[in-house]
Jmol script that loads the backbone (N, CA, C; Angstrom):
load data "model"
ATOM      1  N   MET A   1     164.608 187.506  56.287  1.00  0.00           N
ATOM      2  CA  MET A   1     163.389 187.014  56.859  1.00  0.00           C
ATOM      3  C   MET A   1     162.207 187.685  56.165  1.00  0.00           C
ATOM      4  N   GLU A   2     161.218 186.893  55.840  1.00  0.00           N
ATOM      5  CA  GLU A   2     160.018 187.418  55.182  1.00  0.00           C
ATOM      6  C   GLU A   2     159.067 187.990  56.225  1.00  0.00           C
ATOM      7  N   PRO A   3     158.460 189.131  55.938  1.00  0.00           N
ATOM      8  CA  PRO A   3     157.454 189.648  56.865  1.00  0.00           C
ATOM      9  C   PRO A   3     156.203 188.779  56.823  1.00  0.00           C
ATOM     10  N   ARG A   4     155.535 188.669  57.937  1.00  0.00           N
ATOM     11  CA  ARG A   4     154.292 187.905  57.962  1.00  0.00           C
ATOM     12  C   ARG A   4     153.213 188.702  58.659  1.00  0.00           C
ATOM     13  N   LEU A   5     151.988 188.315  58.446  1.00  0.00           N
ATOM     14  CA  LEU A   5     150.858 189.009  59.043  1.00  0.00           C
ATOM     15  C   LEU A   5     150.810 188.750  60.543  1.00  0.00           C
ATOM     16  N   THR A   6     150.241 189.696  61.250  1.00  0.00           N
ATOM     17  CA  THR A   6     150.090 189.516  62.697  1.00  0.00           C
ATOM     18  C   THR A   6     149.018 188.475  62.981  1.00  0.00           C
ATOM     19  N   ASP A   7     149.097 187.891  64.160  1.00  0.00           N
ATOM     20  CA  ASP A   7     148.093 186.904  64.556  1.00  0.00           C
ATOM     21  C   ASP A   7     146.762 187.604  64.800  1.00  0.00           C
ATOM     22  N   ILE A   8     145.700 186.977  64.349  1.00  0.00           N
ATOM     23  CA  ILE A   8     144.352 187.518  64.524  1.00  0.00           C
ATOM     24  C   ILE A   8     143.577 186.556  65.424  1.00  0.00           C
ATOM     25  N   ALA A   9     142.898 187.098  66.418  1.00  0.00           N
ATOM     26  CA  ALA A   9     142.100 186.260  67.314  1.00  0.00           C
ATOM     27  C   ALA A   9     140.962 185.606  66.534  1.00  0.00           C
ATOM     28  N   LEU A  10     140.723 184.343  66.811  1.00  0.00           N
ATOM     29  CA  LEU A  10     139.649 183.638  66.112  1.00  0.00           C
ATOM     30  C   LEU A  10     138.277 184.072  66.607  1.00  0.00           C
ATOM     31  N   TYR A  11     138.174 184.395  67.858  1.00  0.00           N
ATOM     32  CA  TYR A  11     136.923 184.877  68.425  1.00  0.00           C
ATOM     33  C   TYR A  11     137.256 185.706  69.665  1.00  0.00           C
ATOM     34  N   PRO A  12     136.314 186.561  70.088  1.00  0.00           N
ATOM     35  CA  PRO A  12     136.612 187.447  71.234  1.00  0.00           C
ATOM     36  C   PRO A  12     136.568 186.693  72.562  1.00  0.00           C
ATOM     37  N   GLU A  13     137.685 186.167  72.961  1.00  0.00           N
ATOM     38  CA  GLU A  13     137.770 185.368  74.193  1.00  0.00           C
ATOM     39  C   GLU A  13     137.433 186.189  75.433  1.00  0.00           C
ATOM     40  N   GLY A  14     137.872 187.448  75.481  1.00  0.00           N
ATOM     41  CA  GLY A  14     137.573 188.290  76.643  1.00  0.00           C
ATOM     42  C   GLY A  14     136.088 188.535  76.801  1.00  0.00           C
ATOM     43  N   LEU A  15     135.395 188.749  75.702  1.00  0.00           N
ATOM     44  CA  LEU A  15     133.949 188.961  75.751  1.00  0.00           C
ATOM     45  C   LEU A  15     133.230 187.704  76.215  1.00  0.00           C
ATOM     46  N   ARG A  16     133.728 186.568  75.788  1.00  0.00           N
ATOM     47  CA  ARG A  16     133.124 185.290  76.190  1.00  0.00           C
ATOM     48  C   ARG A  16     133.221 185.105  77.701  1.00  0.00           C
ATOM     49  N   TRP A  17     134.412 185.334  78.263  1.00  0.00           N
ATOM     50  CA  TRP A  17     134.598 185.143  79.706  1.00  0.00           C
ATOM     51  C   TRP A  17     133.822 186.182  80.513  1.00  0.00           C
ATOM     52  N   THR A  18     133.707 187.398  79.988  1.00  0.00           N
ATOM     53  CA  THR A  18     132.906 188.418  80.660  1.00  0.00           C
ATOM     54  C   THR A  18     131.459 187.968  80.757  1.00  0.00           C
ATOM     55  N   PHE A  19     130.929 187.416  79.680  1.00  0.00           N
ATOM     56  CA  PHE A  19     129.547 186.933  79.664  1.00  0.00           C
ATOM     57  C   PHE A  19     129.361 185.759  80.625  1.00  0.00           C
ATOM     58  N   ILE A  20     130.301 184.827  80.631  1.00  0.00           N
ATOM     59  CA  ILE A  20     130.209 183.665  81.517  1.00  0.00           C
ATOM     60  C   ILE A  20     130.234 184.095  82.982  1.00  0.00           C
ATOM     61  N   ILE A  21     131.122 185.014  83.330  1.00  0.00           N
ATOM     62  CA  ILE A  21     131.208 185.498  84.711  1.00  0.00           C
ATOM     63  C   ILE A  21     129.946 186.251  85.099  1.00  0.00           C
ATOM     64  N   PHE A  22     129.400 187.068  84.176  1.00  0.00           N
ATOM     65  CA  PHE A  22     128.167 187.803  84.453  1.00  0.00           C
ATOM     66  C   PHE A  22     127.019 186.836  84.748  1.00  0.00           C
ATOM     67  N   ILE A  23     126.868 185.810  83.929  1.00  0.00           N
ATOM     68  CA  ILE A  23     125.802 184.828  84.144  1.00  0.00           C
ATOM     69  C   ILE A  23     126.014 184.085  85.465  1.00  0.00           C
ATOM     70  N   GLY A  24     127.267 183.730  85.776  1.00  0.00           N
ATOM     71  CA  GLY A  24     127.554 183.024  87.028  1.00  0.00           C
ATOM     72  C   GLY A  24     127.227 183.866  88.252  1.00  0.00           C
ATOM     73  N   VAL A  25     127.601 185.131  88.221  1.00  0.00           N
ATOM     74  CA  VAL A  25     127.315 186.022  89.346  1.00  0.00           C
ATOM     75  C   VAL A  25     125.807 186.242  89.474  1.00  0.00           C
ATOM     76  N   PHE A  26     125.112 186.377  88.343  1.00  0.00           N
ATOM     77  CA  PHE A  26     123.667 186.560  88.368  1.00  0.00           C
ATOM     78  C   PHE A  26     122.974 185.341  88.978  1.00  0.00           C
ATOM     79  N   LEU A  27     123.397 184.136  88.600  1.00  0.00           N
ATOM     80  CA  LEU A  27     122.815 182.920  89.174  1.00  0.00           C
ATOM     81  C   LEU A  27     123.112 182.809  90.665  1.00  0.00           C
ATOM     82  N   LEU A  28     124.339 183.133  91.057  1.00  0.00           N
ATOM     83  CA  LEU A  28     124.709 183.090  92.459  1.00  0.00           C
ATOM     84  C   LEU A  28     123.877 184.082  93.274  1.00  0.00           C
ATOM     85  N   TRP A  29     123.679 185.289  92.725  1.00  0.00           N
ATOM     86  CA  TRP A  29     122.860 186.309  93.382  1.00  0.00           C
ATOM     87  C   TRP A  29     121.424 185.809  93.568  1.00  0.00           C
ATOM     88  N   GLY A  30     120.878 185.154  92.555  1.00  0.00           N
ATOM     89  CA  GLY A  30     119.521 184.617  92.640  1.00  0.00           C
ATOM     90  C   GLY A  30     119.395 183.523  93.685  1.00  0.00           C
ATOM     91  N   ILE A  31     120.368 182.628  93.731  1.00  0.00           N
ATOM     92  CA  ILE A  31     120.328 181.531  94.697  1.00  0.00           C
ATOM     93  C   ILE A  31     120.443 182.067  96.113  1.00  0.00           C
ATOM     94  N   VAL A  32     121.360 183.004  96.343  1.00  0.00           N
ATOM     95  CA  VAL A  32     121.518 183.597  97.670  1.00  0.00           C
ATOM     96  C   VAL A  32     120.242 184.344  98.068  1.00  0.00           C
ATOM     97  N   GLY A  33     119.634 185.054  97.118  1.00  0.00           N
ATOM     98  CA  GLY A  33     118.378 185.755  97.406  1.00  0.00           C
ATOM     99  C   GLY A  33     117.270 184.797  97.811  1.00  0.00           C
ATOM    100  N   LEU A  34     117.172 183.663  97.123  1.00  0.00           N
ATOM    101  CA  LEU A  34     116.163 182.660  97.482  1.00  0.00           C
ATOM    102  C   LEU A  34     116.425 182.064  98.865  1.00  0.00           C
ATOM    103  N   ILE A  35     117.679 181.818  99.178  1.00  0.00           N
ATOM    104  CA  ILE A  35     118.019 181.271 100.498  1.00  0.00           C
ATOM    105  C   ILE A  35     117.665 182.273 101.593  1.00  0.00           C
ATOM    106  N   ILE A  36     118.006 183.544 101.379  1.00  0.00           N
ATOM    107  CA  ILE A  36     117.681 184.583 102.367  1.00  0.00           C
ATOM    108  C   ILE A  36     116.182 184.701 102.546  1.00  0.00           C
ATOM    109  N   ALA A  37     115.430 184.677 101.452  1.00  0.00           N
ATOM    110  CA  ALA A  37     113.966 184.766 101.544  1.00  0.00           C
ATOM    111  C   ALA A  37     113.386 183.568 102.293  1.00  0.00           C
ATOM    112  N   GLU A  38     113.931 182.382 102.052  1.00  0.00           N
ATOM    113  CA  GLU A  38     113.446 181.188 102.739  1.00  0.00           C
ATOM    114  C   GLU A  38     113.748 181.260 104.243  1.00  0.00           C
ATOM    115  N   VAL A  39     114.914 181.746 104.617  1.00  0.00           N
ATOM    116  CA  VAL A  39     115.273 181.868 106.031  1.00  0.00           C
ATOM    117  C   VAL A  39     114.369 182.897 106.703  1.00  0.00           C
ATOM    118  N   ARG A  40     114.140 184.034 106.053  1.00  0.00           N
ATOM    119  CA  ARG A  40     113.257 185.048 106.636  1.00  0.00           C
ATOM    120  C   ARG A  40     111.829 184.532 106.804  1.00  0.00           C
ATOM    121  N   ASP A  41     111.364 183.771 105.806  1.00  0.00           N
ATOM    122  CA  ASP A  41     110.006 183.221 105.887  1.00  0.00           C
ATOM    123  C   ASP A  41     109.914 182.177 106.989  1.00  0.00           C
ATOM    124  N   HIS A  42     110.972 181.411 107.179  1.00  0.00           N
ATOM    125  CA  HIS A  42     110.955 180.361 108.199  1.00  0.00           C
ATOM    126  C   HIS A  42     111.011 180.953 109.609  1.00  0.00           C
ATOM    127  N   VAL A  43     111.753 182.037 109.782  1.00  0.00           N
ATOM    128  CA  VAL A  43     111.916 182.662 111.098  1.00  0.00           C
ATOM    129  C   VAL A  43     110.644 183.419 111.498  1.00  0.00           C
ATOM    130  N   ALA A  44     109.998 184.050 110.547  1.00  0.00           N
ATOM    131  CA  ALA A  44     108.832 184.895 110.850  1.00  0.00           C
ATOM    132  C   ALA A  44     107.645 184.114 111.290  1.00  0.00           C
TER     133      ALA A  44
END
end "model"
wireframe off; spacefill off
backbone 0.3
color backbone group
C-alpha cells in the first residue's frame, strides 16, 4: 500500500460555526432586551 497525505480541512468549519452562534446569541440578546424595555415602558 502506498502512503498518502493526511486529509486537510478546506476551511475552518469550527470557527465558522462559533461565529454564527455568537452572532445568533447577540441578536437574540438584543431582541429580548428590546422586548423587556418595551414592557417596562408600557407598564410604567
